[in-house]
C-alpha positions as CSV (number, residue, x, y, z in Angstrom):
1,M,0.2,0.2,-0.2
2,T,3.0,2.5,0.7
3,T,4.5,1.5,-2.5
4,S,1.7,2.1,-4.7
5,T,1.0,5.7,-2.6
6,S,4.4,6.6,-3.5
7,E,4.0,5.3,-7.2
8,Q,1.2,7.6,-7.6
9,R,2.8,10.9,-5.9
10,D,5.9,10.1,-8.4
11,S,3.6,9.8,-11.2
12,A,1.4,13.1,-10.0
13,A,4.8,14.7,-9.8
14,V,5.9,14.0,-13.3
15,L,2.2,14.9,-14.9
16,K,2.8,18.1,-13.3
17,A,6.3,19.0,-14.2
18,R,5.2,18.2,-18.2
19,I,2.7,20.8,-17.9
20,D,5.2,23.4,-16.3
21,R,7.6,22.7,-19.2
22,L,5.5,23.4,-22.0
23,P,7.3,26.1,-23.8
24,V,4.4,27.6,-25.4
25,A,0.3,28.0,-24.8
26,T,-0.9,25.4,-27.3
27,A,-4.2,25.9,-29.6
28,T,-6.2,24.1,-26.8
29,H,-4.7,26.2,-24.3
30,K,-6.0,29.2,-26.0
31,R,-9.6,27.9,-26.5
32,W,-10.3,27.2,-22.9
33,M,-9.1,30.7,-22.6
34,V,-11.7,32.1,-24.9
35,L,-14.5,30.0,-23.2
36,L,-13.0,31.1,-19.7
37,A,-12.8,34.8,-20.4
38,F,-16.5,34.2,-21.5
39,F,-17.2,33.1,-18.1
40,F,-15.4,35.7,-16.3
41,L,-16.9,38.3,-18.5
42,F,-20.1,37.9,-16.4
43,D,-18.6,38.5,-13.3
44,T,-17.2,41.8,-13.8
45,L,-20.3,42.7,-15.8
46,D,-22.5,41.8,-12.5
47,A,-19.9,43.8,-10.3
48,A,-20.9,46.9,-12.3
49,M,-24.4,46.0,-12.8
50,L,-25.8,47.4,-9.8
51,G,-23.8,50.7,-9.6
52,Y,-24.9,51.8,-13.1
53,T,-28.4,50.6,-12.6
54,A,-28.9,52.1,-8.9
55,P,-29.9,55.8,-10.2
56,A,-32.8,54.3,-12.2
57,L,-33.9,52.2,-9.4
58,K,-33.7,54.8,-6.7
59,A,-36.0,56.8,-8.8
60,E,-38.2,54.1,-10.0
61,W,-38.5,52.5,-6.4
62,G,-38.3,56.2,-4.6
63,L,-35.3,54.0,-2.7
64,S,-32.5,56.0,-0.3
65,I,-28.8,55.9,-0.6
66,S,-29.0,53.9,2.1
67,T,-31.1,51.7,0.5
68,I,-29.0,51.4,-2.4
69,G,-25.9,50.7,-0.1
70,A,-27.7,47.8,2.0
71,L,-28.5,46.5,-1.6
72,S,-25.1,46.5,-2.6
73,S,-23.9,45.1,0.3
74,I,-25.9,42.3,0.9
75,T,-24.8,41.1,-2.8
76,F,-21.6,40.1,-1.1
77,A,-23.0,37.8,1.3
78,G,-23.6,35.7,-1.5
79,M,-20.1,35.9,-2.9
80,M,-18.5,35.1,0.6
81,I,-20.7,32.2,0.7
82,G,-19.9,31.2,-3.1
83,A,-16.0,31.8,-2.6
84,V,-15.7,29.5,0.1
85,V,-18.2,26.7,-0.6
86,G,-17.3,26.8,-4.5
87,G,-13.6,26.5,-3.5
88,R,-13.6,23.9,-0.8
89,L,-16.4,21.8,-3.3
90,A,-13.7,22.5,-6.1
91,D,-11.1,20.4,-4.0
92,R,-13.4,17.7,-3.3
93,V,-15.1,17.0,-6.8
94,G,-13.3,18.9,-9.2
95,R,-12.7,22.0,-10.9
96,R,-14.7,21.5,-14.1
97,K,-17.8,20.5,-12.2
98,I,-17.8,23.5,-10.3
99,I,-17.2,26.0,-12.9
100,L,-20.1,24.6,-15.2
101,A,-22.5,24.3,-12.4
102,S,-21.9,27.8,-10.7
103,V,-22.6,29.2,-14.3
104,V,-25.8,27.8,-14.8
105,F,-27.0,29.1,-11.0
106,Y,-25.7,32.9,-11.4
107,S,-27.4,32.9,-14.7
108,V,-30.9,31.6,-13.4
109,F,-30.7,34.0,-10.6
110,S,-29.8,37.1,-12.6
111,I,-32.7,36.5,-15.0
112,A,-34.7,36.1,-11.8
113,A,-33.3,39.7,-10.9
114,A,-34.9,41.1,-13.9
115,C,-38.3,39.9,-12.9
116,A,-38.2,41.5,-9.6
117,P,-41.4,43.1,-8.2
118,N,-39.6,45.1,-5.3
119,V,-36.5,45.5,-3.8
120,G,-36.9,42.8,-1.1
121,F,-37.2,39.6,-4.1
122,L,-34.2,41.7,-5.9
123,G,-31.9,41.5,-2.9
124,T,-32.7,38.0,-2.8
125,C,-31.7,37.1,-6.4
126,R,-28.6,39.4,-5.8
127,I,-27.5,37.3,-3.1
128,L,-28.1,34.0,-5.0
129,T,-26.2,35.7,-7.9
130,G,-23.1,36.5,-6.0
131,V,-22.9,32.5,-4.7
132,G,-22.8,31.2,-8.2
133,L,-20.5,34.0,-9.4
134,Q,-18.1,33.7,-7.0
135,A,-17.8,30.0,-6.7
136,M,-17.1,29.8,-10.5
137,T,-14.8,33.0,-10.4
138,G,-12.4,31.7,-7.5
139,V,-12.0,28.1,-9.5
140,L,-11.6,29.6,-12.9
141,L,-8.2,31.5,-11.1
142,V,-7.2,28.0,-10.1
143,F,-8.0,26.2,-13.0
144,V,-5.4,29.0,-15.2
145,S,-2.9,28.5,-12.5
146,E,-2.9,24.7,-12.7
147,M,-3.3,24.1,-16.4
148,Y,-0.9,26.7,-17.9
149,P,2.7,26.4,-18.0
150,K,4.5,28.4,-15.1
151,H,6.4,31.1,-16.7
152,L,3.2,31.7,-18.9
153,R,0.5,31.6,-15.7
154,G,0.8,35.2,-14.9
155,R,0.4,36.2,-18.3
156,Y,-2.7,34.1,-19.1
157,Q,-4.1,35.2,-16.0
158,A,-3.9,38.6,-17.2
159,V,-5.4,37.8,-20.4
160,L,-8.5,35.8,-18.8
161,L,-8.9,39.0,-16.9
162,G,-8.4,42.0,-19.8
163,L,-10.8,39.7,-22.0
164,G,-13.4,39.6,-18.9
165,C,-13.0,42.9,-17.8
166,I,-14.8,43.9,-21.4
167,G,-18.1,43.4,-19.4
168,I,-17.3,46.6,-17.3
169,P,-17.6,48.6,-20.2
170,V,-20.4,46.8,-22.0
171,V,-22.8,46.8,-18.9
172,S,-21.8,50.8,-18.6
173,G,-22.5,51.3,-22.3
174,I,-25.6,49.1,-22.4
175,S,-26.9,51.1,-18.9
176,S,-26.6,54.3,-20.6
177,L,-28.6,53.6,-23.7
178,L,-30.8,51.1,-22.2
179,I,-32.2,52.9,-18.9
180,P,-32.9,56.6,-20.5
181,L,-35.2,54.8,-22.9
182,G,-37.9,54.8,-20.1
183,H,-39.4,53.2,-17.1
184,G,-38.4,49.6,-16.2
185,M,-35.5,49.2,-18.7
186,W,-33.2,48.7,-16.4
187,R,-34.8,45.1,-16.1
188,W,-32.8,44.1,-19.2
189,V,-29.3,44.6,-17.8
190,F,-30.0,41.9,-15.6
191,V,-31.5,39.6,-18.4
192,I,-28.3,40.0,-20.2
193,G,-26.0,39.1,-16.9
194,G,-27.9,36.1,-17.3
195,L,-27.0,34.7,-20.7
196,G,-23.5,33.0,-18.9
197,V,-25.6,30.0,-19.1
198,V,-24.7,29.3,-23.0
199,G,-21.3,29.4,-22.3
200,S,-21.8,26.1,-20.2
201,L,-23.1,24.2,-23.0
202,V,-19.9,24.7,-24.9
203,G,-18.1,24.1,-21.5
204,L,-19.5,20.9,-21.4
205,R,-17.5,19.8,-24.8
206,I,-14.5,21.4,-24.5
207,L,-13.3,22.1,-21.1
208,P,-11.4,19.2,-19.5
209,E,-10.6,18.5,-15.4
210,S,-7.4,20.3,-14.3
211,V,-4.6,17.9,-14.7
212,R,-3.1,18.8,-11.2
213,W,-6.4,17.6,-9.6
214,Q,-6.6,14.4,-11.4
215,A,-3.2,13.6,-10.8
216,D,-4.0,14.1,-7.1
217,N,-7.0,12.0,-7.3
218,G,-6.1,8.6,-8.5
219,R,-7.2,9.6,-11.6
220,G,-3.8,10.0,-13.7
221,A,-4.7,7.9,-16.7
222,E,-7.0,10.5,-18.1
223,A,-4.2,13.2,-16.9
224,E,-1.7,11.3,-19.2
225,L,-4.0,11.6,-22.0
226,L,-4.4,15.4,-22.2
227,V,-0.7,16.1,-21.0
228,A,0.5,13.9,-24.0
229,R,-2.0,16.2,-26.4
230,L,-0.9,19.0,-25.2
231,E,3.0,18.0,-25.5
232,D,2.2,16.7,-29.1
233,E,0.9,20.1,-30.0
234,A,3.5,22.0,-28.6
235,R,6.1,19.9,-30.5
236,R,4.1,21.1,-33.5
237,K,4.0,24.7,-32.8
238,T,7.5,24.8,-32.0
239,G,9.1,22.4,-34.4
240,A,11.4,21.5,-31.5
241,E,11.7,18.5,-29.0
242,L,10.2,19.7,-25.1
243,P,12.8,20.9,-22.6
244,D,13.9,18.3,-20.0
245,L,11.7,17.9,-17.1
246,V,12.3,19.6,-13.4
247,I,10.6,17.7,-11.2
248,A,9.7,19.3,-8.0
249,K,9.4,17.3,-4.5
250,P,5.7,16.2,-4.3
251,V,3.6,18.4,-1.9
252,P,1.7,15.6,0.8
253,A,-1.7,16.4,0.9
254,G,-3.3,17.4,4.3
255,A,-6.5,17.8,6.3
256,M,-8.4,21.4,5.6
257,R,-7.3,22.2,9.2
258,N,-3.6,22.6,7.6
259,L,-5.0,26.0,5.8
260,F,-4.7,27.4,9.2
261,S,-1.3,25.4,10.4
262,R,1.7,28.1,10.6
263,K,2.8,27.2,7.2
264,Y,0.2,28.6,5.6
265,F,-1.7,31.1,7.8
266,G,0.6,33.7,7.3
267,R,0.2,33.3,3.4
268,L,-3.5,33.5,4.0
269,V,-3.3,36.7,6.0
270,V,-1.7,38.6,3.4
271,L,-3.7,37.5,0.8
272,S,-7.2,38.3,2.9
273,I,-5.6,41.6,3.7
274,C,-5.3,42.4,0.1
275,M,-8.4,41.0,-1.1
276,I,-10.1,43.1,1.6
277,C,-8.2,46.4,0.1
278,F,-8.9,45.8,-3.3
279,I,-12.8,45.0,-2.8
280,L,-13.1,48.1,-0.9
281,I,-11.5,50.5,-3.4
282,N,-13.1,48.4,-6.7
283,Y,-16.3,48.3,-5.8
284,G,-16.3,51.5,-3.8
285,F,-15.3,53.2,-6.7
286,N,-17.1,51.3,-9.5
287,G,-19.8,50.8,-8.0
288,W,-21.0,54.3,-6.4
289,V,-19.1,56.9,-8.8
290,A,-22.3,57.5,-11.0
291,T,-24.3,57.6,-8.0
292,L,-22.1,59.9,-6.1
293,L,-21.5,62.2,-9.0
294,V,-25.2,62.5,-9.5
295,E,-25.1,63.6,-5.7
296,R,-22.6,65.8,-6.1
297,G,-24.9,67.6,-8.6
298,I,-23.8,66.4,-12.0
299,A,-26.8,65.1,-14.3
300,Q,-27.6,61.4,-14.4
301,S,-26.4,61.3,-18.1
302,Q,-23.6,62.8,-17.7
303,A,-22.5,61.1,-14.9
304,L,-23.5,57.8,-16.3
305,R,-21.0,59.1,-19.5
306,I,-18.0,59.7,-17.0
307,A,-18.5,56.5,-15.4
308,F,-18.6,54.7,-18.7
309,I,-15.3,56.3,-20.2
310,I,-13.5,55.6,-16.5
311,S,-15.0,51.9,-17.2
312,L,-13.1,51.7,-20.5
313,A,-9.7,51.7,-18.6
314,S,-10.3,48.2,-16.9
315,V,-9.3,46.5,-20.2
316,P,-6.3,48.2,-21.0
317,G,-5.5,48.1,-17.5
318,S,-5.5,44.6,-17.2
319,F,-3.6,43.9,-20.6
320,L,-0.8,46.4,-19.1
321,A,0.2,43.2,-16.8
322,Y,0.6,40.9,-19.5
323,P,4.1,41.8,-20.3
324,I,5.4,42.8,-16.9
325,I,3.4,39.9,-14.5
326,D,5.8,37.1,-15.3
327,R,8.9,39.1,-16.2
328,F,9.1,40.8,-12.5
329,E,8.3,39.8,-9.0
330,R,4.4,39.9,-8.8
331,R,4.4,41.4,-5.4
332,V,6.5,44.6,-6.6
333,V,4.1,45.2,-9.5
334,G,1.2,45.0,-7.3
335,A,3.0,47.0,-4.9
336,L,3.6,49.7,-6.9
337,S,0.4,49.7,-9.1
338,M,-1.6,50.5,-5.7
339,V,0.8,53.1,-4.6
340,G,-0.4,54.7,-8.0
341,V,-4.1,54.0,-7.5
342,A,-3.8,55.9,-4.3
343,A,-2.2,58.9,-5.8
344,F,-5.1,58.9,-8.5
345,L,-7.8,58.3,-5.9
346,V,-6.9,61.8,-4.3
347,V,-6.9,63.5,-7.3
348,F,-10.2,62.4,-8.3
349,A,-11.3,63.2,-4.8
350,F,-10.8,66.8,-5.5
351,A,-11.4,67.1,-9.1
352,K,-13.6,70.3,-10.5
353,S,-13.8,69.4,-14.1
354,A,-15.3,67.0,-16.0
355,T,-12.0,66.5,-18.3
356,L,-10.1,65.6,-14.7
357,L,-12.4,63.5,-13.1
358,I,-11.9,61.6,-16.3
359,V,-8.4,61.3,-16.4
360,S,-7.8,60.7,-13.0
361,G,-10.5,58.0,-12.8
362,F,-9.3,56.4,-15.9
363,L,-5.5,56.0,-14.7
364,L,-6.4,54.7,-11.4
365,T,-8.8,52.1,-12.6
366,A,-6.2,50.8,-14.8
367,L,-3.3,50.7,-12.1
368,S,-6.1,48.7,-10.3
369,Y,-6.3,46.4,-12.7
370,V,-3.0,46.0,-12.8
371,A,-2.8,45.0,-9.3
372,L,-5.6,42.6,-9.6
373,S,-4.1,40.8,-12.4
374,V,-1.4,40.3,-10.1
375,L,-4.1,39.4,-7.0
376,Y,-5.8,36.6,-9.2
377,T,-2.3,35.2,-10.1
378,Y,-0.9,35.2,-6.8
379,A,-3.9,33.7,-4.6
380,P,-4.2,30.2,-6.2
381,E,0.1,30.0,-6.3
382,I,0.5,30.2,-2.7
383,F,-1.6,27.0,-1.6
384,P,-0.9,23.1,-2.2
385,T,-3.2,21.4,-4.8
386,N,-5.6,20.0,-2.1
387,L,-6.1,22.8,-0.6
388,R,-5.8,25.3,-3.6
389,G,-9.7,26.1,-4.1
390,L,-10.2,26.5,-0.6
391,G,-7.4,28.9,0.4
392,A,-7.8,31.1,-2.6
393,G,-11.8,30.9,-1.5
394,V,-11.3,32.0,2.1
395,G,-9.0,34.7,0.7
396,N,-11.6,35.8,-1.8
397,G,-14.2,35.5,0.9
398,M,-12.7,37.6,3.2
399,G,-12.5,40.3,0.8
400,R,-16.6,39.7,-0.2
401,V,-17.0,40.3,3.8
402,A,-15.4,43.9,3.2
403,G,-17.8,44.0,0.2
404,L,-20.6,43.4,2.1
405,A,-19.5,46.2,4.6
406,Q,-18.4,48.9,1.3
407,G,-21.7,49.7,0.9
408,F,-22.7,51.1,4.4
409,I,-19.2,52.6,4.7
410,V,-19.4,54.6,1.4
411,A,-23.1,55.9,2.1
412,G,-22.1,56.5,5.9
413,I,-18.9,58.6,5.0
414,F,-20.7,60.2,2.0
415,D,-23.9,61.1,4.3
416,A,-21.4,62.6,7.0
417,F,-18.6,64.1,5.1
418,G,-19.4,64.4,1.6
419,F,-17.6,63.6,-1.9
420,A,-14.0,63.8,-1.4
421,P,-13.7,62.1,1.8
422,V,-15.2,58.8,0.5
423,F,-12.3,58.5,-1.8
424,G,-9.8,59.4,0.6
425,Y,-10.8,56.5,2.8
426,M,-10.2,54.0,-0.4
427,A,-7.0,55.7,-0.8
428,A,-5.6,54.4,2.2
429,A,-6.9,51.1,1.8
430,A,-4.9,50.9,-1.4
431,V,-1.7,51.7,0.6
432,I,-2.5,49.2,3.0
433,F,-2.7,46.7,-0.3
434,A,0.6,48.3,-1.2
435,V,2.2,47.2,1.9
436,A,0.9,44.1,2.5
437,M,1.9,42.8,-0.8
438,G,5.3,44.7,-1.2
439,F,6.9,43.8,2.2
440,F,4.8,40.5,3.0
441,G,4.1,38.8,-0.1
442,M,5.8,35.7,-1.2
443,R,8.0,35.4,-4.8
444,T,6.1,33.5,-7.1
445,S,7.3,34.4,-10.5
446,N,8.5,31.7,-12.4
447,R,8.3,29.0,-9.5
448,S,6.1,25.8,-10.0
449,L,3.0,25.4,-7.7
450,E,4.9,22.8,-6.0
451,E,7.8,24.9,-5.4
452,V,5.9,27.8,-3.7
């Protein structure tokens, strides 16, 4: 029995090394990325959805700023549950099943939200949509970290985020076109948020189970077939033999409680701090910018246009990370990006002209998505395979706890102190992120997951 277990671990280590030595991303890798980016688009679309529909909801249902804040915050209760439960289930039953099931789950409840007769029903749908979205998103990141070569996984996380972030300008543009058309047109924005279910049908055909998960769960024969196909594609693409294997020492499987052991708890704390700070900034800014600009006295149509232009920065910001995320140490890139975010948040807080609002908002959004590319790459790298979904899920879930509070924080600061202090508090969160990642983060660039 001992020999059999030892042989299985050795075989698993070889399969993981064969994934890491692939010199290029194959055509199959690229097909996966198109599908994964399509799924991820609905996460970013949903993240901005309430912010752009909030002014119409406020006007149509007579909601207060505090009610909008509560509606925004309760969505994160579902996200918190989805991040942790989805991550744990992915460690138990596999990455593929959780990704595809979660897509169907969130799509159903996004469409249900479009039919909401009142704010209570809408809030319930938003909670359940959040469960599905975060279960999916966390496992998508794990899948990319496990299935792409070590020298490319940062770049492809950036590609995933960059393509997915098209959802932000999409929902902003759709909102600015549809909502002004009249009563109830905000409902169509939620209908669009439910179209991810179409991709699940494609996923059933082309999305495999993670090689690393299969190798560690007694399904090495299935993993072998997939790895051999990827190697053949790489040989044909490069016209050369593959590099020699560099096999990392196998990481023994451990119980769930090991996540809170001395070895991994410090990593979890740093990840959680960064996730909390990023969520406070990202959702606090993108989710509230249109509403706060209207409250400041800017016309709703102009506020939506400004928010739309700013939202466009998420795509180039994510792709800006592509050439540097694997070339330089991730923790340094993330920390420096957040220092820039803090500076431009201060500028935005005191900007008087629409031009300065747009320029500073565009730049801080672009830099924040450089940092998010780093964070999304880093989160699954720092845990072993059998704890990767849970570890990344708990870190992500802690961020969603912050999201649960951010609506009340923004509403409270705005009601008590006005416009500028809201963005000052976000700038402070950006500095905390930079310190945590820059000084206490791990070195992960160009290292195998097993080595990390």
